[in-house]
Every structure is written in C-alpha cells, then in structure tokens.
C-alpha positions as CSV (number, residue, x, y, z in Angstrom):
1,M,84.1,121.8,109.2
2,L,87.3,122.2,111.4
3,L,87.1,121.7,114.9
4,R,84.6,124.3,116.5
5,L,85.7,125.1,120.5
6,S,82.8,122.6,121.4
7,A,83.6,120.0,119.0
8,L,87.8,119.9,120.1
9,A,86.7,119.9,123.3
10,T,84.9,116.6,122.5
11,V,87.5,115.2,120.4
12,L,89.5,116.1,123.5
13,L,87.2,113.7,125.8
14,A,87.4,111.2,123.4
15,V,90.8,110.2,122.5
16,P,91.8,107.4,124.3
17,V,95.7,108.0,123.7
18,F,95.8,111.2,125.7
19,A,97.4,109.8,129.3
20,Q,100.1,108.0,126.7
21,T,100.9,110.9,124.6
22,L,102.1,113.4,127.8
23,K,105.5,111.3,127.1
24,V,106.3,113.6,124.5
25,P,109.1,115.3,125.2
26,L,108.0,119.1,125.0
27,L,106.8,118.3,128.8
28,S,108.4,118.2,132.2
29,E,108.0,114.7,134.2
30,S,105.8,117.4,136.2
31,E,103.3,118.8,133.2
32,S,102.9,115.6,132.1
33,S,102.2,114.2,136.2
34,I,99.8,117.4,136.1
35,L,98.0,116.8,132.6
36,A,97.4,113.4,133.8
37,G,95.5,114.4,136.4
38,A,92.9,116.6,134.6
39,R,92.5,113.6,132.3
40,A,92.1,111.3,135.3
41,H,89.7,113.9,137.1
42,E,87.8,113.8,133.8
43,A,87.3,110.3,133.3
44,R,86.0,109.5,136.9
45,G,83.7,113.2,136.0
46,D,84.9,115.0,138.3
47,D,85.4,118.3,136.3
48,Q,85.9,120.9,139.2
49,R,89.4,119.3,140.0
50,A,90.0,118.6,136.3
51,F,89.4,122.2,135.5
52,E,92.4,123.5,138.5
53,A,94.6,120.8,137.0
54,Y,94.3,122.0,133.6
55,R,94.7,125.4,135.3
56,Q,97.6,124.6,136.5
57,F,99.4,123.0,133.7
58,L,98.7,125.9,132.0
59,Q,100.5,128.5,134.5
60,S,103.7,127.2,133.7
61,D,103.2,129.0,130.2
62,R,103.4,125.7,127.8
63,D,102.4,127.4,124.8
64,T,99.8,124.5,123.7
65,I,96.9,125.5,122.1
66,D,95.3,121.9,122.3
67,V,95.1,122.5,126.3
68,A,94.2,126.3,125.8
69,L,90.9,125.6,124.2
70,R,90.3,122.2,126.2
71,F,90.3,124.4,129.4
72,A,88.4,127.6,127.4
73,A,86.0,124.8,127.5
74,M,85.1,124.3,130.4
75,A,85.8,127.5,131.9
76,R,82.8,128.7,129.4
77,A,80.8,125.8,130.8
78,R,81.0,126.8,134.3
79,L,82.1,130.1,133.9
80,G,80.3,132.1,130.7
81,A,82.1,133.5,127.7
82,E,83.0,137.2,129.4
83,A,84.2,135.6,132.8
84,A,86.2,132.9,131.2
85,R,88.1,134.9,128.6
86,A,89.0,137.3,132.2
87,R,90.0,134.1,133.9
88,L,92.4,133.0,130.8
89,A,93.8,136.9,130.7
90,E,94.5,136.1,134.9
91,I,96.5,132.9,133.7
92,S,98.5,134.6,130.9
93,V,98.3,138.0,128.2
94,T,101.5,136.5,127.0
95,N,101.1,133.0,125.4
96,P,99.9,132.5,122.2
97,A,97.7,129.3,122.6
98,L,95.5,131.5,125.3
99,V,95.0,134.4,123.9
100,L,94.4,132.5,120.4
101,A,91.6,130.2,123.4
102,A,90.3,133.8,124.6
103,A,89.5,134.9,121.0
104,T,87.6,131.9,120.4
105,L,85.3,132.9,123.5
106,A,85.1,136.5,121.9
107,D,81.4,137.0,120.2
108,I,80.7,135.9,116.5
109,T,80.7,139.8,115.4
110,V,84.4,140.6,116.5
111,R,86.0,136.5,116.8
112,R,86.9,137.0,113.3
113,K,89.2,140.9,113.6
114,L,90.6,138.7,117.2
115,L,91.5,136.1,115.0
116,D,92.7,137.9,112.0
117,A,95.0,140.2,114.2
118,F,96.3,137.6,116.0
119,V,97.6,136.0,112.7
120,W,99.4,138.9,111.7
121,V,100.7,139.0,115.0
122,H,101.7,135.3,114.5
123,P,102.3,134.5,110.7
124,D,103.7,131.4,112.3
125,Y,100.8,129.9,114.7
126,G,100.0,127.3,112.3
127,P,96.8,126.8,114.5
128,A,95.2,130.1,114.3
129,Y,95.2,129.5,110.3
130,A,93.3,126.4,110.7
131,L,90.4,128.6,113.2
132,L,90.2,131.3,111.3
133,A,89.5,129.2,108.7
134,E,86.6,127.6,110.4
135,E,84.9,131.6,110.6
136,Y,85.4,132.2,106.5
137,G,83.7,128.7,106.2
138,K,80.3,127.3,105.3
139,P,79.2,123.9,104.6
140,Q,76.9,125.1,102.0
141,F,79.1,127.1,99.2
142,A,75.5,129.1,97.3
143,D,75.1,130.8,101.5
144,Q,79.1,131.4,101.2
145,P,80.1,134.0,99.7
146,L,83.0,134.7,96.7
147,R,85.6,136.4,99.3
148,D,85.2,133.9,101.8
149,R,85.9,131.1,100.2
150,L,88.9,132.5,99.0
151,R,90.1,133.5,102.4
152,E,89.0,130.1,103.7
153,R,91.4,128.5,101.2
154,E,94.3,130.3,101.0
155,L,93.9,130.3,105.4
156,L,94.3,126.2,105.1
157,T,96.5,126.7,102.5
158,R,98.8,128.2,105.3
159,F,98.4,125.5,108.2
160,L,98.4,122.3,105.4
161,A,102.1,124.3,104.7
162,L,102.8,125.1,108.2
163,D,102.3,121.5,108.5
164,A,104.7,120.6,105.4
165,R,107.9,122.2,107.5
166,G,106.9,120.8,110.6
167,K,105.6,123.4,112.7
168,L,102.4,122.6,113.9
169,A,103.2,119.9,116.0
170,E,105.1,121.8,118.7
171,R,101.5,123.5,119.4
172,F,100.1,120.3,120.6
173,V,100.6,118.1,123.3
174,D,97.8,115.1,121.5
175,S,98.8,114.3,118.3
176,G,95.1,112.3,117.6
177,V,94.1,115.4,117.5
178,L,96.0,117.0,115.6
179,A,95.7,114.8,113.1
180,T,92.5,115.4,113.4
181,W,92.8,118.9,112.4
182,I,94.9,118.2,109.5
183,E,92.8,115.9,107.8
184,R,89.8,118.3,108.4
185,A,92.1,120.7,106.7
186,E,92.6,118.3,104.0
187,R,89.1,117.5,103.4
188,R,87.4,120.7,103.4
189,L,90.4,122.7,101.4
190,A,89.8,119.5,98.8
191,V,86.6,120.5,98.3
192,L,86.8,124.6,98.0
193,D,89.6,123.8,95.1
194,A,87.1,121.7,93.4
195,A,84.4,124.2,93.5
196,L,86.9,127.1,92.6
197,T,88.6,125.7,90.1
198,N,87.1,127.8,87.0
199,A,85.5,130.0,89.0
200,A,85.3,133.7,87.7
201,A,86.8,135.8,90.6
202,A,85.9,139.1,89.0
203,P,82.4,140.4,87.0
204,S,83.0,140.5,83.3
205,A,80.3,141.8,80.6
206,R,78.7,140.7,77.7
207,F,77.4,143.2,75.2
208,S,74.3,143.3,72.3
209,R,73.1,146.3,70.4
210,S,69.5,147.1,70.0
211,N,68.4,149.8,67.9
212,S,68.2,152.1,70.7
213,S,70.8,151.2,72.9
214,W,73.6,148.9,74.0
215,L,72.8,146.3,76.4
216,V,75.4,145.5,79.4
217,Y,74.7,142.1,80.5
218,L,77.0,141.4,83.9
219,N,78.9,137.9,83.9
220,M,78.6,137.9,88.2
221,P,81.4,135.4,90.3
222,E,78.3,134.8,92.1
223,T,74.8,135.9,93.0
224,P,75.4,139.9,94.4
225,V,72.4,141.3,96.5
226,S,73.4,144.6,95.1
227,V,74.9,146.3,91.5
228,G,76.6,149.3,90.6
229,Y,78.6,150.7,87.6
230,R,80.1,153.7,86.7
231,L,81.7,154.6,83.6
232,G,85.0,156.7,83.5
233,E,87.3,156.8,86.4
234,V,85.9,159.2,88.9
235,G,82.0,159.9,89.8
236,P,79.1,158.1,91.6
237,F,78.3,155.0,91.2
238,T,74.6,154.4,89.4
239,S,72.7,151.1,90.9
240,T,71.1,148.4,88.3
241,G,68.0,148.5,90.1
242,V,66.1,145.0,91.5
243,A,65.5,142.0,89.3
244,G,61.3,141.2,89.4
245,S,61.8,137.8,91.0
246,L,63.2,137.0,95.1
247,D,66.3,135.6,95.8
248,M,64.8,132.3,97.9
249,R,68.3,132.7,100.4
250,T,67.7,136.2,101.8
251,G,63.7,136.6,100.8
252,R,64.7,139.7,98.7
253,N,64.4,141.5,95.4
254,L,67.4,140.0,92.8
255,A,69.7,142.5,91.9
256,N,69.6,143.5,87.9
257,V,72.5,141.9,86.5
258,H,72.5,144.3,83.2
259,F,71.8,147.6,82.1
260,Q,71.7,149.9,79.3
261,L,74.0,152.5,77.5
262,P,73.1,155.1,75.0
263,L,74.1,154.1,71.7
264,D,77.0,157.1,70.9
265,T,78.5,156.4,74.1
266,P,82.0,156.4,73.6
267,A,84.9,153.4,74.2
268,T,85.1,153.8,77.8
269,A,86.2,151.7,81.1
270,I,82.9,150.6,82.8
271,H,83.5,149.8,86.8
272,V,81.4,147.5,88.1
273,T,80.9,147.7,92.5
274,Y,78.4,144.4,94.1
275,R,77.2,143.9,97.5
276,D,77.6,140.3,98.2
277,I,74.9,138.0,100.6
278,G,77.2,137.9,103.0
279,G,77.2,142.2,103.2
280,N,80.5,142.6,101.7
281,V,81.1,145.8,98.7
282,S,83.6,144.2,96.2
283,G,85.0,146.1,94.0
284,P,85.2,148.2,91.6
285,Y,86.6,146.2,89.1
286,K,87.4,148.2,85.7
287,I,85.6,146.1,82.4
288,A,86.4,147.6,79.0
289,F,83.6,149.0,76.7
290,D,84.8,149.8,72.9
291,P,82.1,149.8,70.5
292,R,84.3,149.0,67.5
293,E,85.5,146.2,69.2
294,V,82.6,144.7,70.6
295,I,80.5,145.0,67.1
296,L,83.4,143.2,65.2
297,A,83.7,140.4,67.4
298,N,79.8,140.4,67.6
299,D,80.4,139.9,63.5
300,R,83.2,137.7,63.7
301,K,80.9,135.4,66.2
302,T,78.2,135.5,64.5
303,L,80.1,134.5,61.0
304,D,82.2,131.6,63.0
305,D,78.8,130.1,64.3
306,E,77.2,127.1,61.6
307,I,74.1,128.4,61.9
308,P,72.3,130.1,60.3
309,G,75.5,129.5,57.1
310,W,77.3,132.1,54.9
311,A,75.0,131.0,52.1
312,N,71.6,130.5,51.9
313,F,69.4,129.0,49.4
314,A,65.8,130.5,48.0
315,G,63.3,130.5,45.3
316,Q,61.0,128.1,43.1
317,S,63.1,124.6,44.1
318,H,65.6,126.2,45.6
319,R,67.0,126.8,41.9
320,E,67.4,130.5,41.4
321,W,68.7,132.6,43.9
322,L,71.6,132.3,46.6
323,Y,71.8,134.7,49.7
324,F,74.1,136.3,51.4
325,N,72.3,137.7,54.0
326,T,74.3,136.1,57.1
327,L,77.8,137.8,55.6
328,M,75.3,141.1,55.1
329,Y,74.2,141.6,58.5
330,A,77.9,140.6,59.7
331,R,80.0,142.6,56.8
332,C,82.4,144.9,59.5
333,A,84.1,141.6,60.8
334,I,84.7,140.8,56.8
335,R,87.7,142.4,54.7
336,K,86.3,140.4,51.6
337,A,83.9,137.7,50.4
338,E,84.6,135.5,47.5
339,Y,82.2,132.8,46.7
340,G,81.7,130.0,43.1
341,F,80.0,127.3,42.1
342,N,81.3,123.4,41.6
343,G,84.6,124.3,42.1
344,S,86.4,127.0,44.1
345,P,85.0,130.9,44.6
346,D,86.4,132.7,41.6
347,R,84.0,135.8,41.8
348,E,84.1,138.6,44.6
349,F,80.5,139.2,46.6
350,V,81.2,143.5,47.1
351,L,79.7,144.2,50.1
352,P,78.3,147.3,51.6
353,P,81.1,149.5,53.4
354,C,80.9,148.4,57.4
355,N,78.7,151.4,58.6
356,L,79.8,151.0,62.7
357,A,76.3,153.9,63.6
358,N,74.4,150.7,62.6
359,P,76.8,148.3,61.5
360,N,73.4,145.2,60.8
361,A,71.6,146.9,58.5
362,T,71.9,146.2,54.8
363,P,71.5,149.8,52.9
364,A,68.1,149.7,51.1
365,D,70.1,149.6,47.5
366,A,72.5,146.7,48.4
367,Q,72.1,143.4,46.4
368,S,72.5,140.6,48.9
369,A,71.4,137.4,46.3
370,V,72.8,136.5,43.4
371,K,71.1,134.0,40.7
372,M,72.9,130.5,40.6
373,P,73.2,129.2,37.4
374,D,71.2,125.4,36.5
375,D,74.3,123.5,36.5
376,A,75.6,124.4,40.8
377,R,75.8,121.9,42.6
378,M,77.7,122.9,44.8
379,I,78.9,126.3,46.3
380,A,81.9,128.1,47.7
381,V,82.1,130.6,50.1
382,R,85.5,132.3,50.6
383,L,85.7,134.9,53.7
384,T,88.6,137.1,54.1
385,F,88.2,138.3,57.8
386,L,90.1,141.6,58.9
387,D,92.8,140.0,61.1
388,G,93.6,138.4,57.7
389,K,92.6,134.6,58.8
390,V,91.0,133.1,55.2
391,E,88.2,129.9,56.0
392,T,86.2,128.7,52.9
393,R,82.9,126.1,53.7
394,M,81.3,124.6,51.3
395,Y,77.4,124.1,50.8
396,K,76.0,121.5,48.6
397,R,72.9,122.8,47.0
398,P,69.4,121.0,48.0
C-alpha cells in the first residue's frame, strides 16, 4: 500500500539525504536554512523546535506535500487530529499541500470524500491521487469491493501518468520520498492489473429450462451481500434471498445468486442490482433474456460437446440399432440431419419439428433410432445447423 501518514513520517525521518536535497532550485536560501534546521532539531530529538521550524517553513506558502505531511503528523501527535487540522488552516487555507495534509487528518468516515473533492478541484495535483488510492486499497482483494479495486487502479494510473509528464517533482522537497511513492504505486498497480485481467466488471447470467420454470444463474463479478432483480424497465426489484451458508468474511448469510422465472416469461430485459461487502450498491445491470435464443444456444452447446455424441449404439452386442437421442433432444438447433454407413452420409434422418414450449421432449410417436446393416463398421453423421454451418462426425461401431 502507499504510505499512510504515520508511515510517511517514518520515511521522512529515516531518509539520511534529506538535508542534501534542500539545495533543489525550488527553495530559497532562507527556506533551505529553515528546513535544514528543522531536520537537525528532529535528529537531536528536539520536537518542539522542529515543529516550530516546519511551521515557519510552511508559512512561506511553499507547496511541498512531503513537508506538509511531516508537519501534519507532528501536529497530530502533539495536538490531536482536530486541533492539528485547525493549526494547518491557521497557516494557510490556500496552500494545496496544507489543504491536502489536513484532509488526511479527517475522520475515516469523511476522509475519502475530502480527498475526492480535492482531486476534483486540483486535477493535476499528483500526490492527491496517491493518497486517495490508499483510501480505496486493501492488501487482500477478497475483502476489497470491485469498485474500490477499479477506482484504486484508476487513481494510481493517473498518479504515474503525472510522473511521466514530470508533474510530481515540483510537489516534493525530498526526491527520496517521491521515489518511494512512485515505487509503491508501480508495485500496487502491477498487483491490481494482474488481479483484474479478464475479470468480469458486471453480472452475467446462464439460463436453463426445467419442466416447471426457467432457472437463472447469475455470474457475479464479486461476492455480493444482497442481490435484486427486475423484469423490464420499471418497477421494484425482487430480492433473490439468502443461501443456506455463511459468508466467512462477514458472518452473514450468503446471498442467493440464482432465481426462477415462469416458463411463459417472454423475451425481456432482466435488470440486476447488488450490494457489495463495502455496502455500496452497484447496478442496475441489464441482461437480455430471449427464451428462443437461450433454447437454441443451449441445444447448440449440447451438440458441440463430444459427449454423449450424435450417435449411440445399443442392442445385442451393439449390432442392431443406431440411436439419435442427442439429435432428438437438441433438434431445435438443427436444420437437417443426415447419416450413412461405411462412407459419406447419404440419407436423411427426419427430426420432429422444434417445439419451443417443450423443446427437449421427444414426441411419443417419433422414431429415434434406425436399424444398422450387418456390414456397417463406420457411421457418419452430418448436421446442418440453423446458421448454415455444416459439420460431420464419424463413429466406429463397437
């Protein structure tokens, strides 16, 4: 994670080249002298004089975030958070570095909002992106809502983009501190990129049909606390309820990620919303539902699978009958079925018409098998799909 205020203070104290970096062009001789004195007082353990020296330096309205954060850390330790924020405001309410440092002292419930507001007002102030990214970040992704991961990645990307444009150095007195910020941002961004590569950003759905209802299985981009759905563009959302197991992170029941729809549900849009572990509501997300397209897609998937195959053998020693049960089951995706023995398919197997009201049932009067000649050794099955694609598969007689 990026440096928190206390950690940043530790780094500032630990960098031995601080005094050497005071000779950067942005500081006047007087400012360099004051800052060198502050550092010397700290090294001797004279926090009172160091505190006053930092305050004197900042009164020059110098916009340096590393010094402002160091002073804020000392002020908080000496005065408490609220009094420290007041002390920073006494020095200046127009210096961006002091305004930003004061925001980091705010209560955790409002700190993110203050930093967000600062970024909005100062879109080119690079250090603010790093500090705000820290508010969205957590070391363990399992406990970090997806929207926070995405926001953290966006902020770190902007921070490093400003570095590429040379817009960060002017905000720091100590180049060593800046280098630490950049290194941490690069490392964290690499971890985020790896975790988010190919990750779903929105819910999707898988549909299956039973004899009594449509079953909708939601694929969620993260583990939700609650899920709601709505058919069409208006109306209230219906909760999916809770599952019978607990979320080990929260101790609460896991939300159901599936629900049922009546078989006669027409083509419509399903809108899904959910609440993440952080309490944020995401959505609504629109998922198209077309019963006919779902039936055709599911049948096509059944036919694309190698098992159970387009032809099955049965009878005494597999010598008599050739069954086309898979073709019967998934016939809605087939325009034409042909088969043949010991060569190319040369005869048609006539399938019953597709019945979308009961697509996978075999009519009672349908013939699902043909008798094989004794000399049949190889069976060829050729399907012409609804999209015009033609595919042939060969099966060896057992």
